[in-house]
C-alpha positions in Angstrom: -37.2 55.7 153.4 -38.5 57.2 150.1 -36.6 60.3 148.9 -38.4 63.4 147.7 -35.2 64.9 146.2 -35.7 66.7 142.9 -32.4 65.6 141.5 -30.3 62.4 141.5 -27.1 64.5 141.7 -25.7 68.0 141.6 -22.3 69.0 140.4 -21.0 71.6 142.8 -18.1 73.7 141.4 -19.1 73.1 137.8 -17.1 76.2 136.7 -13.8 74.9 138.0 -11.3 73.2 135.6 -12.3 69.6 136.6 -15.9 70.7 137.1 -16.2 71.7 133.5 -14.7 68.3 132.4 -17.1 66.5 134.7 -20.1 68.4 133.5 -19.3 67.8 129.8 -18.8 64.1 130.6 -22.2 63.8 132.3 -23.9 65.7 129.5 -22.3 63.5 126.8 -22.9 60.2 128.7 -26.4 60.9 130.2 -27.8 63.9 128.5 -30.4 66.3 130.1 -34.0 65.5 130.8 -33.5 61.8 130.6 -33.5 59.1 133.3 -30.7 60.9 135.2 -31.9 64.1 136.8 -29.0 66.4 137.6 -28.0 70.1 137.9 -24.9 72.2 138.1 -24.1 74.6 141.0 -21.7 77.3 142.0 -21.5 80.8 143.2 -21.5 82.7 139.9 -24.6 82.5 137.8 -22.8 84.1 134.8 -20.1 81.5 134.8 -22.6 78.7 135.3 -24.5 80.0 132.2 -21.2 80.0 130.3 -20.6 76.4 131.2 -24.1 75.5 130.2 -23.7 77.3 126.9 -20.5 75.4 126.2 -22.5 72.2 126.2 -24.6 73.2 123.2 -22.4 71.2 120.8 -23.2 68.1 123.0 -26.8 68.8 124.1 -28.0 70.9 121.1 -31.3 72.6 122.1 -31.4 70.7 125.4 -28.5 72.6 126.9 -30.7 75.4 128.2 -32.8 72.8 130.1 -29.8 71.9 132.4 -30.8 73.4 135.8 -28.5 76.0 137.6 -28.3 76.4 141.3 -26.6 79.3 143.1 -24.6 78.3 146.2 -21.4 79.6 147.7 -18.9 77.2 149.2 -18.8 79.4 152.4 -22.5 79.9 152.8 -24.0 77.1 154.8 -27.6 78.2 154.2 -27.2 78.1 150.5 -25.4 74.8 150.7 -28.2 73.4 152.8 -30.8 74.6 150.3 -28.9 72.9 147.6 -28.6 69.6 149.4 -32.3 69.6 150.2 -32.9 69.2 146.4 -30.7 66.1 145.7 -29.8 62.6 146.7 -26.0 63.3 146.2 -23.5 66.1 145.6 -20.1 65.9 143.8 -17.7 68.7 144.7 -14.8 69.9 142.6 -14.2 73.0 144.7 -10.6 72.8 145.9 -8.2 73.0 147.5 -10.5 71.2 149.9 -8.5 72.1 152.9 -9.4 75.8 152.2 -12.9 75.5 150.7 -14.3 72.0 151.3 -15.4 71.7 154.9 -18.7 73.5 154.9 -20.3 71.3 152.2 -19.0 68.1 153.9 -20.5 69.4 157.2 -23.9 70.1 155.6 -24.0 66.7 153.8 -23.0 64.8 156.9 -25.7 66.5 159.0 -28.5 66.4 156.3 -27.9 62.9 155.2 -26.9 63.9 151.6 -24.5 61.6 149.9 -21.2 63.2 148.8 -18.1 62.5 146.8 -15.1 64.5 145.6 -11.6 64.1 144.1 -9.5 65.4 147.0 -6.0 64.0 147.5 -5.4 65.9 150.8 -4.9 63.3 153.6 -4.6 65.9 156.3 -8.0 67.4 155.4 -9.7 64.0 155.2 -8.4 63.2 158.7 -9.9 66.4 160.0 -13.3 65.7 158.3 -13.3 62.2 159.8 -12.7 63.5 163.3 -15.3 66.2 163.0 -18.2 64.7 161.0 -18.0 60.9 160.8 -20.4 60.5 163.8 -22.9 62.9 162.1 -22.7 61.0 158.8 -23.3 57.7 160.6 -26.3 59.1 162.4 -27.8 60.8 159.3 -27.1 58.0 156.8 -24.9 60.2 154.5 -22.3 58.3 152.6 -19.2 60.5 152.3 -16.6 59.3 149.7 -13.4 61.1 149.2 -10.7 60.5 146.6 -12.8 59.5 143.6 -10.4 60.7 140.9 -7.0 59.4 139.7 -6.2 59.6 143.4 -7.3 57.1 144.4 -9.7 55.1 142.2 -7.2 53.2 140.0 -5.2 52.2 143.1 -8.1 51.4 145.4 -10.3 49.7 142.8 -7.2 48.1 141.3 -6.3 46.4 144.6 -10.0 45.4 145.1 -10.0 43.8 141.6 -6.7 42.0 142.3 -8.1 40.6 145.6 -11.3 39.4 143.9 -9.2 37.6 141.3 -6.9 36.1 144.0 -9.9 34.8 145.8 -11.2 33.1 142.6 -7.8 31.6 141.8 -6.3 30.7 145.2 -9.2 30.9 147.6 -7.5 33.6 149.7 -6.5 37.2 149.5 -3.0 38.5 148.6 -1.6 39.9 151.9 1.3 41.6 150.0 0.5 43.9 147.1 2.4 46.6 145.2 1.5 49.0 142.4 3.9 50.1 139.8 3.2 53.0 137.5 4.5 51.5 134.3 3.7 54.3 131.8 1.6 57.4 131.5 1.2 60.8 129.9 -0.6 63.8 131.4 -0.5 67.4 132.6 -1.0 69.2 135.9 -3.6 71.8 136.7 -3.4 74.8 139.0 -5.9 73.3 141.3 -3.7 70.2 141.9 -0.7 72.4 142.5 -2.6 74.6 144.9 -3.6 71.5 146.9 0.0 70.3 147.1 1.2 73.7 148.2 -1.5 74.0 150.8 -0.4 70.6 152.3 3.2 71.7 152.3 2.3 75.0 154.1 0.4 73.0 156.8 3.3 70.6 157.2 5.8 73.4 157.7 3.5 75.1 160.3 2.5 72.0 162.1 5.2 69.4 163.2 2.5 67.1 164.5 1.0 66.9 161.0 4.4 65.7 159.7 4.3 62.9 162.2 0.7 62.0 161.3 1.5 61.9 157.6 4.3 59.5 158.3 1.8 57.0 159.6 0.6 54.7 156.8 -2.6 54.0 158.7 -3.4 57.6 159.4 -6.8 57.4 157.7 -7.8 54.0 159.2 -10.6 53.9 161.8 -9.7 54.0 165.5 -8.8 50.5 166.8 -7.9 49.2 163.4 -5.2 46.9 164.9 -2.8 47.1 161.9 0.9 47.0 162.7 2.6 45.5 159.6 5.6 47.5 158.6 5.1 49.2 155.3 7.9 49.5 152.7 9.2 53.0 152.2 9.5 53.8 148.5 10.9 57.3 148.9 14.2 56.7 147.2 15.6 54.7 144.2 15.0 51.0 144.4 15.2 47.9 142.2 12.0 45.9 141.5 13.0 42.3 140.7 9.4 41.4 139.7 9.2 44.1 137.0 13.0 44.0 136.3 13.2 47.8 136.6 14.5 50.6 138.8 11.8 52.5 140.6 11.4 56.1 141.8 8.9 57.6 144.3 5.3 58.0 143.1 3.9 61.4 144.0 0.4 60.1 144.6 1.5 57.2 146.9 1.1 59.3 150.1 -2.7 59.4 149.6 -3.3 56.2 147.6 -1.6 53.9 150.2 -3.6 55.3 153.0 -6.9 55.0 151.1 -6.2 51.3 150.3 -5.4 50.6 154.0 -8.7 52.3 155.0 -10.5 50.2 152.5 -9.0 47.0 154.0 -10.1 48.2 157.5 -13.7 49.1 156.4 -14.0 45.7 154.6 -13.3 43.9 157.9 -9.6 43.2 157.0 -10.5 41.4 153.8 -7.0 41.8 152.5 -5.5 40.5 155.8 -4.5 42.0 159.2 -0.9 41.8 158.0 -1.5 43.4 154.6 1.3 45.5 153.1 1.0 47.8 150.1 3.3 50.3 148.4 3.5 52.2 145.1 6.4 53.4 142.9 7.2 54.5 139.3 9.0 52.2 137.0 11.9 53.8 135.1 13.4 50.8 133.3 16.4 48.5 133.7 20.2 49.1 133.3 22.0 52.4 133.5 19.3 54.3 131.7 16.7 53.1 134.3 19.0 53.9 137.2 19.7 57.4 135.9 16.0 58.0 135.2 15.0 56.9 138.7 17.7 59.1 140.3 16.8 62.2 138.3 13.0 61.6 139.0 13.7 61.2 142.7 16.0 64.3 142.8 13.6 66.7 141.1 10.6 65.4 143.2 12.7 66.0 146.4 13.9 69.4 145.2 10.3 70.5 144.5 9.2 69.5 148.0 12.1 71.4 149.6 11.5 74.5 147.5 7.8 74.4 148.2 8.5 74.2 151.9 10.5 77.5 151.9 8.3 80.6 151.7 10.3 82.7 149.3 11.0 79.9 146.8 7.4 78.7 147.1 6.2 82.2 146.2 8.6 82.2 143.3 7.3 78.9 142.0 3.7 80.1 142.3 4.4 83.3 140.4 6.7 82.1 137.6 6.5 78.3 136.9 3.5 76.6 138.4 0.1 76.7 136.7 -2.5 79.0 138.3 -5.9 77.8 139.7 -8.2 77.3 136.7 -5.4 76.5 134.4 -4.7 72.9 133.2 -3.9 70.7 130.3 -5.6 71.5 126.9 -8.4 69.3 125.6 -5.9 67.9 123.1 -3.4 67.0 125.8 -6.2 65.4 127.8 -7.2 63.2 124.8 -3.7 62.2 124.2 -3.0 61.2 127.8 -3.1 57.7 129.2 -1.8 55.5 132.1 -0.8 51.9 132.6 -0.6 50.5 136.2 0.7 47.1 137.2 -0.3 45.3 140.4 1.7 42.4 141.8 0.0 40.4 144.6 1.3 37.5 146.7 -0.6 35.4 149.1 0.6 33.9 152.4 1.4 30.7 150.5 3.6 32.7 148.1 1.1 32.4 145.2 1.5 35.3 142.8 -1.0 37.2 140.7 -0.3 40.2 138.4 -3.1 42.5 137.2 -3.2 45.7 135.1 -5.3 48.9 135.2 -5.3 51.3 132.3 -7.0 54.5 131.4 -7.5 56.1 128.0 -7.1 59.8 128.9 -4.9 62.2 130.8 -4.9 60.6 134.3 -5.5 63.7 136.4 -8.2 65.4 134.3 -9.6 63.5 131.2 -9.8 60.2 133.1 -10.5 61.7 136.5 -13.6 63.5 135.1 -15.0 60.2 133.9 -14.1 58.3 137.1 -15.6 61.0 139.2 -18.7 61.1 137.0 -19.4 57.4 137.3 -18.7 57.5 141.1 -21.4 60.1 141.7 -23.8 58.3 139.4 -23.2 55.0 141.2 -23.6 56.8 144.6 -26.8 58.4 143.5 -28.3 55.5 141.6 -26.7 52.1 142.4 -26.8 52.8 146.1 -30.4 53.9 146.1 -33.6 51.9 145.4 -36.2 52.9 142.8 -37.9 55.2 145.3 -34.7 57.0 146.2 -34.2 55.3 149.5 -30.6 54.4 150.5 -29.4 50.8 150.2 -26.3 48.6 150.5 -24.1 50.9 152.6 -24.9 52.7 155.9 -23.9 56.2 156.6 -20.3 57.1 157.3 -17.0 58.0 155.6 -16.1 55.5 152.9 -13.5 54.9 150.3 -14.1 54.0 146.7 -13.3 50.3 147.2 -15.3 50.0 150.4 -18.5 51.7 149.2 -18.6 50.6 145.6 -18.4 47.1 144.1 -18.6 45.3 140.7 -21.2 47.7 139.5 -18.7 50.6 139.7 -16.0 48.4 138.0 -18.5 47.8 135.2 -19.2 51.5 134.9 -15.5 52.3 134.7 -14.9 49.8 132.0 -18.2 50.2 130.0 -18.3 54.0 130.1 -15.2 55.6 131.5 -12.4 54.1 129.4 -10.7 52.1 132.1 -9.6 48.4 131.9 -9.1 45.9 134.7 -7.4 42.7 133.6 -5.4 39.8 134.9 -2.0 39.2 133.2 -0.7 36.1 135.0 
């Protein structure tokens, strides 16, 4: 069906910390008034104008041509009017558990494609339960987790599996990701999302049980039962000759990867296992590093779960919403992830994914930008009609393909390569 949408995409929440990074990326990469038709949206016209004004060094006199749309995250009428104007919406308005549901609801009902950068598994599960049937009926493609959590992990496993098929003629049914090196900061938005999840877990014992299930985001009847390795403590990785500590993003990344496997008809195998951890090095130094890392991560989770200490953390130590790493810190950031895969015949393949900016912000803005462009352009025909994927809730590696991998490498500063 031909689309009459005025825009290919709209950035909703353009005034947020990540929204500003994303907006600048799109302006730099695609300009305004060119082949890509896009707009920025939010609830404050004044702040949106400030964001648009900040793009003048990039867009020159074209900056004032970037359209502005007023819409409040809690106003369904305004959200519906916004969605009527576009093929796809990308949302940076978090924590999503507090502010994200109305837009997902409107997109699912109206048939508007949607993506975000949430890393909140409990909220994703609620959205699946409430709106997946509506998205399937309307044709809306809803894609969560299009930032550092969980694109490098999800697309990294997808890339490894493609390489395994080429080399061995079969998928790797055992894969692990190891965070080898990286540098980056934390924003107030990310902290707020983590604290919101902690609050919900304290208040809801059933949620704690749900989050302990590695298949919690998989479709009903997925049939997976393989026991997944717990990487919550200090371990020794013999493949990488290093001690390991827990990786804070593993809780969302592993679940997204398992959902991708389910949505791709068990392409990775019905007995597929996947885990993630941080490498800290070999010898006494590596052991001490892993122990310290695990201790402080565990201590933070305990302190965040207790109301008085959580309040103290929020008021004195943790960054506030809207705060985050400086542009210089974003530019100086990077990450290096290693993936080790083994087939049922014990054939081994090792791949690497790298990013050239701060993982959570500089690189996330670019990954998210190419995700929404791919969703709005690659998955539509020249008349704006949807193609390739039906409506429903997808993951990056189940909705996107080599075209997105190419975008990430050609434009977004990521690399995907086979090491052995």
